[in-house]
LOMIFI-896391 format. One record per residue: x, y, z of N, C-alpha, C in turn; residue in three letters; residue number from 1. Coordinates in steps of 0.2 Angstrom, whole numbers, plus 5000, padded with zeros to 4 digits. Each point is the difference from the previous one (the first is absolute). Layout:
% LOMIFI-896391
SITE    nu    nv    nw   cau   cav   caw    cu    cv    cw  rest   nr
SITE     X     Y     Z     X     Y     Z     X     Y     Z   ALA  NUM
...
% end
This chain:
% LOMIFI-896391
SITE    nu    nv    nw   cau   cav   caw    cu    cv    cw  rest   nr
SITE  4613  5299  5329  5002  4994  5003  4998  4994  4995   MET    1
SITE  5004  4995  5000  4999  4996  4994  4997  4994  5004   LEU    2
SITE  4994  4999  4996  4996  4994  5002  5001  4994  4996   THR    3
SITE  4997  4995  5003  5000  4993  4996  4996  5001  4993   LYS    4
SITE  4996  5004  5001  4996  5001  4993  5004  5005  4995   ALA    5
SITE  5003  5004  5003  5005  5004  4996  5005  4997  4997   THR    6
SITE  5003  4995  5004  5006  4996  4998  4998  4995  4995   ALA    7
SITE  4994  4998  5000  4997  4995  4996  4999  5004  4993   ALA    8
SITE  4997  5006  5000  4999  5003  4994  5006  5003  4997   SER    9
SITE  5005  5002  5004  5006  5001  4996  5003  4994  4997   ASP   10
SITE  4999  4994  5003  5004  4994  4996  4995  4999  4995   ALA   11
SITE  4995  5000  4999  4996  4999  4994  5001  5005  4995   HIS   12
SITE  5001  5006  5001  5002  5005  4995  5008  4998  4998   ILE   13
SITE  5004  4998  5004  5007  4999  4999  5000  4993  4994   PHE   14
SITE  4995  4995  5002  4999  4994  4996  4998  5002  4994   ALA   15
SITE  4995  5004  4999  4997  5002  4993  5005  5003  4996   ALA   16
SITE  5005  5004  5003  5005  5003  4995  5006  4996  4999   ASN   17
SITE  5000  4995  5002  5006  4996  4998  4999  4997  4993   ARG   18
SITE  5006  4999  4997  5000  4997  4993  4998  4991  5000   ALA   19
SITE  4997  4999  4995  4999  4994  4999  5001  4998  4993   ARG   20
SITE  5003  4994  4998  5002  4998  4994  5000  4993  4998   GLY   21
SITE  4997  4998  4995  5000  4993  4998  5001  4998  4993   ARG   22
SITE  5005  4996  4997  5001  4997  4995  4998  4993  4998   ILE   23
SITE  4996  4998  4997  4999  4993  4998  5001  4998  4993   ALA   24
SITE  5005  4996  4999  5002  4999  4992  5001  4993  4999   LEU   25
SITE  4996  4997  4995  5001  4993  4997  5002  5001  4994   ALA   26
SITE  5006  4995  4998  5002  5000  4993  4999  4993  4997   VAL   27
SITE  5001  4999  4994  5000  4993  4997  5003  5000  4994   ALA   28
SITE  5003  4994  4997  5003  5000  4994  4996  4997  4994   SER   29
SITE  5000  5003  4996  4996  4998  4992  5005  5000  4995   ARG   30
SITE  5001  4996  4996  5005  5000  4995  5006  5002  5001   ALA   31
SITE  5003  4997  5006  5007  5003  5001  5001  5007  5003   GLY   32
SITE  4994  5004  5001  5000  5006  5003  4997  5001  5006   ARG   33
SITE  5002  5004  5004  4996  5001  5007  4995  5006  4998   THR   34
SITE  4994  4999  5003  4995  5005  4999  4997  5000  5007   HIS   35
SITE  4997  5007  5002  4996  5001  5005  4994  4996  5000   ARG   36
SITE  4997  4997  5006  4993  4998  4999  4996  5004  5005   THR   37
SITE  5003  5003  5005  4996  5003  5005  5004  5006  5003   ARG   38
SITE  4998  5006  5000  5004  5006  5002  4994  5003  5006   VAL   39
SITE  5002  5001  5005  4996  5003  5006  5004  5006  5003   HIS   40
SITE  4998  5006  5000  5003  5005  5003  4995  5003  5004   GLU   41
SITE  5003  5001  5007  4995  5004  5006  5005  5005  5004   ASP   42
SITE  4997  5005  5001  5003  5006  5005  5006  5003  4995   GLY   43
SITE  5005  5000  5003  5007  5005  4998  5005  4995  4996   SER   44
SITE  4998  4994  4998  5004  4996  4997  4998  4999  4993   LEU   45
SITE  5005  5000  4995  4998  4999  4993  5005  4995  4997   ARG   46
SITE  4999  4997  4995  5005  4996  4997  5000  5001  4992   VAL   47
SITE  5006  5001  4997  5000  5001  4993  5005  4995  4997   ARG   48
SITE  4999  5000  4993  5004  4994  4996  5003  5003  4994   PHE   49
SITE  5007  5002  5002  5004  5005  4994  5001  4995  4995   PRO   50
SITE  5001  4994  5000  5002  4996  4995  4995  4994  4998   ASN   51
SITE  4995  5002  4997  4994  4996  4999  5002  4995  4994   ALA   52
SITE  5005  5002  4997  5002  4995  4994  5005  4994  5000   GLU   53
SITE  5003  5001  5006  5006  4996  5002  4997  4992  5002   ALA   54
SITE  5003  4995  5000  4998  4994  5002  4998  4999  5007   ASP   55
SITE  5005  5003  5004  4998  5001  5008  4998  5006  5001   ALA   56
SITE  4994  5001  5002  4996  5005  5003  5004  5004  5005   LEU   57
SITE  5000  5006  4999  5003  5005  5006  4995  5004  5004   GLU   58
SITE  4999  4999  5005  4995  5004  5005  5003  5005  5004   ALA   59
SITE  4998  5006  5000  5004  5006  5004  4995  5003  5005   VAL   60
SITE  5001  4999  5006  4994  5002  5005  5002  5007  5003   ILE   61
SITE  4995  5004  4999  5001  5008  5002  4995  5002  5005   VAL   62
SITE  5004  5003  5007  4996  5002  5005  4999  5008  4998   ASN   63
SITE  4993  5001  4998  4999  5007  4999  5001  5005  5006   THR   64
SITE  4999  4997  5006  5001  5003  5007  5007  5003  5001   GLY   65
SITE  5004  4997  4997  5008  5003  5000  5003  4997  5006   GLY   66
SITE  4998  4995  5004  5003  4997  5006  4995  4997  5005   GLY   67
SITE  5001  4998  5005  4997  4997  5005  5001  5004  5007   MET   68
SITE  4995  5000  5004  5002  5002  5007  4995  4996  5005   THR   69
SITE  5000  5002  5007  4997  4995  5004  4992  5000  4999   GLY   70
SITE  4998  4994  4999  4992  4998  4999  5000  4999  4994   GLY   71
SITE  5004  5001  4995  4998  4997  4993  5001  4994  4999   ASP   72
SITE  4996  4996  4995  5000  4993  4999  5000  4998  4992   ARG   73
SITE  5005  4998  4998  5001  4997  4993  5000  4993  5000   PHE   74
SITE  4995  4997  4994  5001  4993  4999  5001  5000  4993   GLU   75
SITE  5005  4994  4998  5002  4998  4994  4999  4993  4998   ILE   76
SITE  4996  4998  4996  4998  4993  4999  5001  4998  4992   ASP   77
SITE  5005  4996  4999  5002  4999  4993  5000  4992  4999   ILE   78
SITE  4997  4998  4995  4999  4992  4998  5002  5000  4993   ALA   79
SITE  5004  4994  4999  5003  4998  4994  4996  4993  4998   LEU   80
SITE  4998  4999  4994  4997  4995  4998  5005  4995  4997   ASP   81
SITE  4999  4994  4998  5005  4995  4997  5004  5004  4995   THR   82
SITE  5006  5000  5000  5004  5001  4994  5001  5007  4999   GLY   83
SITE  4997  5005  5006  5000  5007  4998  5007  5002  5002   ALA   84
SITE  5002  5007  4998  5007  5003  5002  4998  5008  5001   SER   85
SITE  5002  5002  5006  4999  5006  5001  5006  5004  5005   LEU   86
SITE  5002  5006  4998  5004  5003  5004  4997  5007  5003   VAL   87
SITE  4999  4999  5007  4996  5005  5003  5004  5003  5005   ALA   88
SITE  4999  5007  5001  5003  5004  5005  4997  5008  5001   GLY   89
SITE  5003  5004  5002  4997  5007  5002  5004  5005  4995   THR   90
SITE  4996  5005  5000  5002  5007  4995  5006  5004  5004   ALA   91
SITE  4999  4999  5006  5006  5004  5005  5001  4997  5006   ALA   92
SITE  5005  5002  5004  5001  4998  5007  4993  5002  5005   ALA   93
SITE  4999  4995  5003  4994  5002  5005  5002  5003  5006   GLU   94
SITE  4998  5006  5001  5001  5004  5005  4996  4999  5007   LYS   95
SITE  5003  4998  5005  4995  4998  5007  5002  5007  5004   ILE   96
SITE  4995  5004  5001  5001  5006  5003  4999  4999  5009   TYR   97
SITE  5002  5005  5003  5000  4999  5007  4992  4999  5003   ARG   98
SITE  4999  4996  5003  4993  4999  5004  4999  5003  5008   SER   99
SITE  4994  5002  5001  4998  5002  5006  4999  4994  5005   THR  100
SITE  5000  4994  4998  5000  4995  5003  4996  4994  4997   GLY  101
SITE  4996  5001  4996  4997  4994  4996  5005  4998  4995   ALA  102
SITE  5000  4992  4999  5003  4997  4994  4998  5001  4994   ASP  103
SITE  5004  5001  4994  4999  4999  4994  5001  4992  4999   ALA  104
SITE  4995  4997  4995  5001  4993  4999  4999  5000  4993   GLU  105
SITE  5005  4994  4998  4999  4998  4993  5000  4993  4999   MET  106
SITE  4995  4997  4997  4999  4993  4999  5001  4998  4992   ASP  107
SITE  5005  4995  4999  5001  4998  4993  5000  4993  5000   VAL  108
SITE  4995  4997  4995  4998  4993  4999  5002  4999  4992   ARG  109
SITE  5004  4995  4999  5003  4998  4994  4998  4992  5000   LEU  110
SITE  4997  4999  4993  4998  4993  4999  5003  4999  4993   SER  111
SITE  5004  4993  4999  5003  5000  4993  4999  4993  4999   VAL  112
SITE  4996  4999  4995  4998  4993  4997  5006  4997  4997   GLY  113
SITE  4998  4993  4997  5004  4995  4998  5004  5004  4994   ALA  114
SITE  5007  4998  5000  5004  5004  4994  4999  5007  4999   ASN  115
SITE  4997  5003  5004  5000  5009  5001  5007  5002  5002   ALA  116
SITE  5001  5006  4998  5005  5003  5002  4999  5007  5002   ARG  117
SITE  5003  5002  5006  4998  5007  5003  5005  5003  5003   LEU  118
SITE  5002  5006  4999  5005  5004  5002  4997  5006  5005   CYS  119
SITE  5001  4999  5006  4998  5006  5004  5005  5004  5002   TRP  120
SITE  5000  5006  4997  5005  5004  5000  4999  5008  5002   LEU  121
SITE  4996  5002  5006  4999  5006  5001  5006  5004  5002   PRO  122
SITE  4999  5007  4999  5006  5004  5003  5000  5000  5007   GLN  123
SITE  5004  5002  5003  5002  5001  5007  4995  5003  5004   GLU  124
SITE  4998  4998  5006  4996  5004  5005  5005  5004  5004   ALA  125
SITE  4999  5006  5000  5003  5005  5005  4997  5002  5006   ILE  126
SITE  5003  4999  5005  4997  5001  5006  5002  5006  5004   LEU  127
SITE  4996  5005  5001  5002  5007  5002  5000  4998  5009   PHE  128
SITE  5003  5005  5003  5001  4999  5007  4992  5000  5003   ASP  129
SITE  5000  4996  5005  4993  4999  5004  4996  4997  4994   ARG  130
SITE  5001  4996  4996  4996  4997  4995  4998  4993  5004   ALA  131
SITE  4993  4998  4998  4998  4994  5002  4997  4996  4995   ARG  132
SITE  5004  4994  4998  4997  4996  4995  5000  4993  5002   LEU  133
SITE  4995  4996  4999  4998  4994  5000  4998  4996  4993   LYS  134
SITE  5005  4996  4997  4999  4997  4994  5000  4992  5000   ARG  135
SITE  4995  4998  4996  4999  4992  5000  5001  4999  4993   ARG  136
SITE  5004  4994  4998  5001  4998  4994  4998  4992  5000   ILE  137
SITE  4995  4997  4995  4997  4994  5001  5002  4997  4993   ASP  138
SITE  5004  4995  4998  5000  4998  4994  4998  4992  4999   ILE  139
SITE  4997  4999  4995  4997  4993  4999  5003  4998  4992   ALA  140
SITE  5005  4996  5001  5003  4998  4994  4997  4992  4998   LEU  141
SITE  4999  4999  4994  4999  4994  4997  5007  4996  5000   ALA  142
SITE  5001  4994  4999  5006  4996  5001  5005  5002  4994   GLU  143
SITE  4996  5001  4995  5004  5002  4993  5001  5007  4999   SER  144
SITE  4998  5004  5005  5000  5007  4999  5006  5003  5001   ALA  145
SITE  5003  5006  4997  5006  5004  5002  4998  5007  5003   THR  146
SITE  5004  5001  5005  4999  5006  5003  5008  5003  5001   LEU  147
SITE  5000  5007  4999  5005  5005  5001  4998  5006  5005   LEU  148
SITE  5000  5000  5006  4997  5006  5004  5005  5004  5003   LEU  149
SITE  5000  5006  4999  5005  5005  5004  4997  5005  5002   ALA  150
SITE  5001  5000  5008  4997  5007  5004  5006  5003  5003   GLU  151
SITE  5000  5006  4999  5005  5004  5004  4996  5005  5004   ALA  152
SITE  5004  5002  5005  4998  5005  5005  5006  5004  5002   VAL  153
SITE  4999  5008  5000  5004  5003  5002  4998  5005  5006   VAL  154
SITE  5004  5000  5006  4998  5003  5006  5003  5007  5000   PHE  155
SITE  4996  5004  4998  5002  5008  5000  5002  5002  4993   GLY  156
SITE  4999  5006  4999  5001  5004  4994  5006  5002  4999   ARG  157
SITE  5005  4995  4999  5007  5002  5000  5002  5005  4995   THR  158
SITE  4997  5001  4996  5002  5005  4994  4998  5008  5003   ALA  159
SITE  4997  4999  5007  4999  5008  5002  5003  4999  5007   MET  160
SITE  5004  4995  5001  5004  5000  5006  4995  4999  5007   GLY  161
SITE  4995  4995  4998  4995  4999  5006  4999  4992  5000   GLU  162
SITE  4999  4999  5007  5001  4994  5003  4993  4997  5003   ALA  163
SITE  4999  4994  4999  4994  4998  5004  5002  4998  5007   MET  164
SITE  5000  5004  5005  5002  4999  5006  4995  4997  5005   GLU  165
SITE  4994  5000  4998  4994  4996  5005  4995  4998  4994   GLN  166
SITE  4998  4995  5003  4993  4999  4996  4999  4991  5001   GLY  167
SITE  4997  4998  4994  4997  4993  5001  5001  4997  4993   LEU  168
SITE  5003  4994  4999  4999  4997  4993  5000  4993  5002   PHE  169
SITE  4994  4997  4997  4998  4992  5001  4999  4998  4994   VAL  170
SITE  5004  4994  4997  4999  4997  4994  4999  4993  5001   ASP  171
SITE  4995  4997  4997  4998  4992  5001  5000  4998  4993   ARG  172
SITE  5003  4995  4999  5001  4997  4993  4998  4993  5001   TRP  173
SITE  4996  4997  4995  4998  4993  5001  5000  4997  4992   ARG  174
SITE  5003  4995  4999  5001  4996  4993  4997  4994  5000   LEU  175
SITE  4995  4999  4997  4997  4992  4999  5002  4998  4994   HIS  176
SITE  5002  4994  4999  5001  4998  4993  4997  4992  4999   ARG  177
SITE  4996  5000  4995  4997  4994  5000  4995  4998  5006   GLY  178
SITE  4997  5006  5003  4996  4999  5006  5003  5000  5007   GLY  179
SITE  5007  4999  4999  5004  4999  5007  5004  5006  5002   ARG  180
SITE  5001  5002  5006  5004  5005  5003  5007  4999  4999   LEU  181
SITE  5003  5004  4996  5008  4997  4999  5004  5006  5002   VAL  182
SITE  4997  5006  5002  5004  5005  5002  4996  5005  5004   PHE  183
SITE  5003  5002  5006  4996  5005  5004  5006  5005  5003   ALA  184
SITE  4999  5006  5000  5004  5005  5002  4997  5006  5004   ASP  185
SITE  5002  5002  5005  4997  5006  5004  5005  5004  5003   SER  186
SITE  5000  5007  4998  5004  5005  5002  4995  5004  5005   THR  187
SITE  5004  5003  5005  4996  5005  5004  5007  5005  5003   ARG  188
SITE  4998  5006  4998  5004  5005  5003  4995  5005  5004   LEU  189
SITE  5001  5001  5006  4996  5004  5004  5003  5005  5004   ASP  190
SITE  4999  5007  5001  5004  5004  5004  5005  5004  4997   GLY  191
SITE  5006  4998  5003  5006  5004  4998  5002  4997  4993   ALA  192
SITE  4998  5000  4995  5001  4997  4993  5009  5001  4999   VAL  193
SITE  5001  5007  5000  5007  5000  4998  5005  4997  5005   ALA  194
SITE  4999  5001  5006  5005  4996  5004  4999  4993  4999   GLU  195
SITE  4995  4997  4999  5000  4992  4999  5004  4998  4993   LYS  196
SITE  4999  5005  4995  5003  4999  4994  5008  5001  5000   LEU  197
SITE  5002  5004  5005  5008  5001  5001  5003  4994  5003   ALA  198
SITE  4995  4996  5004  5004  4994  5003  5003  4995  4995   ALA  199
SITE  5006  4998  5002  5004  4995  4996  4996  4994  4997   PRO  200
SITE  4996  4997  5005  4995  4994  4999  4995  5001  4995   ALA  201
SITE  4998  5007  4998  4995  5001  4996  5002  5004  4993   SER  202
SITE  5002  5006  5000  5001  5001  4994  5006  5004  5000   ALA  203
SITE  5004  5001  5006  5006  5003  5001  5001  5007  4997   ALA  204
SITE  4995  5004  5001  4999  5007  4998  4996  5000  4993   GLY  205
SITE  4999  4996  4996  4998  5000  4994  4993  5002  5001   GLY  206
SITE  4996  5004  4995  4994  5002  5001  4996  4998  4993   ILE  207
SITE  5002  4996  4995  4996  4998  4995  5001  4993  5000   ALA  208
SITE  4994  4996  5000  5000  4993  4999  4995  4998  4994   ILE  209
SITE  5002  4993  4999  4995  4997  4995  5000  4992  5001   ALA  210
SITE  4995  4997  4997  5000  4993  5001  4998  4999  4992   THR  211
SITE  5004  4994  4997  4997  4997  4994  4999  4994  5001   VAL  212
SITE  4995  4997  4998  4997  4993  5000  4999  4998  4993   LEU  213
SITE  5004  4993  4999  4999  4998  4993  4998  4992  5001   ILE  214
SITE  4996  4999  4996  4997  4993  5000  4999  4998  4992   ALA  215
SITE  5002  4994  4998  5005  4995  5003  5007  5004  5001   PRO  216
SITE  5004  4998  5005  5005  5003  5001  5006  4994  5003   GLY  217
SITE  5006  5000  4998  5005  4995  5002  5007  5002  5000   ASP  218
SITE  5004  4996  5001  5008  5001  5000  5002  5004  4995   ASP  219
SITE  4998  4999  4994  5001  5004  4994  4998  5007  5001   THR  220
SITE  4994  5001  5003  4997  5007  5001  5006  5003  5005   THR  221
SITE  5002  4998  5005  5004  5003  5006  5007  5001  4996   THR  222
SITE  5002  4995  4997  5006  5001  4997  5001  5006  4994   SER  223
SITE  4995  5001  4998  4999  5006  4994  5000  5006  5004   THR  224
SITE  4997  5001  5006  4999  5006  5005  5007  5001  5002   VAL  225
SITE  5003  4994  5003  5006  5002  5004  5007  5002  4995   ARG  226
SITE  4999  4998  4994  5004  5002  4995  5002  5008  5000   GLU  227
SITE  4994  5003  5001  5000  5007  5000  5002  5004  5006   LEU  228
SITE  5003  4996  5005  5002  5004  5006  5004  5006  4999   GLU  229
SITE  5006  4999  4996  5004  5006  5000  4997  5006  4997   PRO  230
SITE  4994  4999  4996  4996  5006  4998  4995  5003  5004   GLN  231
SITE  4998  4996  5005  4995  5003  5004  5002  5006  5004   PHE  232
SITE  4996  5005  5000  5001  5007  5005  4999  4998  5008   ALA  233
SITE  4996  4995  5002  4998  4999  5006  5001  4992  5001   GLY  234
SITE  4997  4998  5006  5001  4993  5002  4994  4996  4997   GLU  235
SITE  5001  4994  4997  4996  4995  4997  5002  4994  5002   VAL  236
SITE  4994  4997  5002  5000  4992  5002  4995  4997  4997   GLY  237
SITE  5001  4993  4999  4995  4996  4996  5001  4993  5001   ILE  238
SITE  4994  4996  5002  5000  4993  5001  4994  4997  4996   SER  239
SITE  5001  4993  5000  4995  4996  4996  4998  4994  5004   ALA  240
SITE  4994  4999  4999  4998  4993  5005  4993  4999  4997   TRP  241
SITE  4998  4993  5000  4994  4998  4998  4997  5003  4994   ASN  242
SITE  5004  5001  4995  4998  5003  4994  4999  5007  4999   GLY  243
SITE  5002  5004  5005  5000  5007  4999  5006  5003  5003   ILE  244
SITE  5001  5006  4997  5006  5004  5002  4998  5008  5003   ALA  245
SITE  5004  5001  5005  4998  5007  5004  5006  5004  5000   LEU  246
SITE  4999  5006  4998  5006  5004  5000  4998  5007  5005   ALA  247
SITE  5005  5001  5004  4999  5005  5004  5006  5007  4998   ARG  248
SITE  4997  5006  5000  5005  5005  4998  4999  5005  5006   LEU  249
SITE  5006  5004  5001  5001  5005  5004  5005  5005  4999   CYS  250
SITE  4997  5006  4999  5005  5005  4998  4999  5008  5005   ALA  251
SITE  5005  5004  4998  5000  5006  5004  4995  5006  4997   THR  252
SITE  4997  4998  4994  4995  5005  4998  4996  4997  4994   ASP  253
SITE  4995  5004  4997  4995  4997  4996  5004  4999  4993   GLY  254
SITE  5004  5005  4998  5005  4998  4993  5003  4994  4999   ALA  255
SITE  5005  4999  5006  5004  4993  5001  4995  4995  4999   ALA  256
SITE  4994  5000  5004  4996  4994  4999  4997  4999  4994   LEU  257
SITE  4997  5005  4996  4998  4999  4994  5005  4997  4995   ARG  258
SITE  5006  5003  5001  5006  4997  4995  5001  4993  5001   HIS  259
SITE  5000  4998  5007  5000  4993  5001  4995  4996  4997   ASP  260
SITE  4994  5002  5001  4994  4996  4997  5000  5001  4993   LEU  261
SITE  5001  5004  4996  5000  5000  4993  5006  4995  4998   ILE  262
SITE  5006  5001  5003  5005  4995  4999  4998  4993  5000   LEU  263
SITE  4996  4998  5006  4998  4993  5001  4994  4998  4995   MET  264
SITE  4996  5004  5000  4994  4999  4994  5003  4999  4994   LEU  265
SITE  5005  5003  4997  5003  4998  4993  5003  4993  5000   ALA  266
SITE  5003  5000  5006  5004  4992  4999  4995  4995  5001   ALA  267
SITE  4995  5001  5003  4994  4995  5000  4996  5000  4993   LEU  268
SITE  5002  5005  4995  4995  5000  4994  4993  5002  5002   LYS  269
SITE  5000  5004  5004  4993  5003  5003  4999  5007  4995   SER  270
SITE  4995  5001  4998  4998  5007  4998  5002  5005  5005   PRO  271
SITE  5003  5006  4998  5000  5005  5006  4995  5006  4997   VAL  272
SITE  4995  5001  5004  4995  5005  4997  5003  5007  4998   PRO  273
SITE  4998  5003  4994  5003  5006  4999  4999  5006  5004   ARG  274
SITE  4996  5000  5004  4998  5005  5005  5006  5000  5005   LEU  275
SITE  5003  4994  5001  5005  5000  5005  5007  5003  4996   TRP  276
SITE  5001  5001  4995  5006  5003  4997  4998  5007  4999   LEU  277
SITE  4995  5003  5001  4998  5007  4998  5002  5005  5005   GLN  278
% end
């Protein structure tokens, strides 16, 4: 017979066995080069720096647990001081496995100081059937800071013929520039995910999506991307307002989405992480 005490004990054991991970990274510019000033690693997250000799520092985040599942929680906190330049991403696609009920949670906080430049370019998140992920991205930019952020999600392991039929995906973005909220975006797919993605008004059957946020961004940015339309494998739309540009991408699989992302990043003169090309 299941008692309240037994249920509480089971919940405590479940929580104790969930993965926790946190990265807190701060960088600063000295003599024209970007250096680490603080690196904190906790739990199953690690950060490595493969090109320490370059002017723009590269940071690669590694999940030693090999993925996330219900109840796991990761936090990433990155801060750039004045004039610093950083390219940050992940060593591999983040796999979000099936959950028995609890949500996996990921919080990303990015702070970019005056005249600093951040390229946040993680590899895609792959959501397995019945995965549950809640993600929050909070960005604070100085007025003169530069940001290029690309986040991709694939609903199902398409290479194995698998789809994400059911599950939860909640994605909340907030961008503050000069202390003012200039962009807010929220996405929620709950329940019959594959059915909802199949609807013409959502993804029309596409199962791989990405958002690219560019600041500063203007009509020149949008023109650069729109000129690539004949070369895109999927659908891409971009618009600009109030000094930022936002691109949405949708494709039938992860390979087509990555092709389009690499094409766009190259056109925007953004570095493409070497691990994307392996």
